[in-house]
N, C-alpha and C positions, 0 to 999 in steps of 0.2 A: 258441370265439371270444367275446370280450366284446360285450355289447349295445352298439349304437351305433357299432361300428367301421366297418361298411359304410354308406356314405351312402345314405339313402333319400329324399332330398328331390327336388324337381321337376327339378333339373339332371341327375340321373342318367338321366332318360328322354328327354333331348333330343339332337337331331343338330344340330350347329352348324358352319357353314362360315365360316372366318375368311379374308377376302380381303385380300391385302397387296400392297405394292409392294417391301417390304424384308423379307427373311426374318427378320431379328432382331426386328423389330416384330411380325410375325405370330406368331412362336414365343413371344414374351413374352405376347401376348394368349392364345394357346392354353394356355399353362401355367396361367393363372388359371381355365381351363375344364376342367381335367383330370378332373373328376368327371362330365362329360357322357358319355352313352352313346357318341357319336361326335364327335370334333373333327377337322375336316379343314382343312388349310391349302392355299390355292390362290393363285397369283399372279393379279393382276387380269386380265392379258392372257389367261390360260388360261380363265378364266370367260367372258370376252368372245368368245373363239374357239370356245366351245361344248365345251371339254374337261371342264368341271365344271358340272353342272346344279344351280343353286341350288334347284330345286323338290324335290330329294331331302332338303332340310334344313328343320328347324323354324324356324331363325333364321339369317340371314346377317349377319355382322359385318364392317363396312368399316373398315380401318385409317385413321388420321387423315392419312396423307401421300399419298393418292391424288391424281393430277392431276385438275383439274376435269372434263376431258373424260371420263376413265375413270370418275370418280365418277358423273357424270350418266348415262353409258351403263350402268353397273352398277345404279344405282337403277332405270332403265327395265327392264333385264333381270330383276332380282330381283322387282320389283313387278308383273311381267306375270302372274304366277300369282295366282289368285283369293285365296289365303290367304298371300301373301308377307309376311314380316316381316323388316325390315332394321334393324339397330342401327348407327348411324353414329357413330364416334368422331371428335371434332373437337378440334384443338389450334390455338388462335388467340390473337391479342393480348388478347382478352376472357377468356382462360382456357380450360380444358378443358371440353367439353360432350359430352353423349351424346344424339343425336337418335334418335327412334323413328319409323320409316316403316312404314305398314301398307297393304296392299291388301285392301279388303273387311273382313269381320268375322272377323279372326283371333283366336286365343286370346291374351289378355293375359298369361297365366301363363308362357308360354315366354320372352317378352321380359323379363318381370320376373325370372325365375330367372337368366337370363344376366346382367342388370344387377347382380343381387345377387352373383353369383359374381365379377363384375368390380369389385364394391364401388363402383359409380358410379350416381348417380341418372339416371333417364330423363326426357327432356322431349319432348313431341310435336313433330314437324317440321311446319312450316307451309309449304304449297306456295306 
């Protein structure tokens, strides 16, 4: 096998949960993260009902089309863990943005690796 064929960067060691309301959007996000160790897709209601535990993942990624109530509830659920990291994709009149939410002192490398795989710059979320 040729050198460099197997990806050895940070993304290959991450577990990412992509939370969606529309499977097509969720799968498009997951496709960009295909090199991650684990990429799981879960409907927002499934996470909120406790069927998928965000604490089992290094990064939780929220799709841009979540209703505000679900978004707020998911942020609360995902950031309840002491090292929770959430990347929130937003699509608005001001353009696309990617917000980073962190609980406590989590590792910046995980969020940066996911953002790089998505080819999107991160900006810190302001509470």
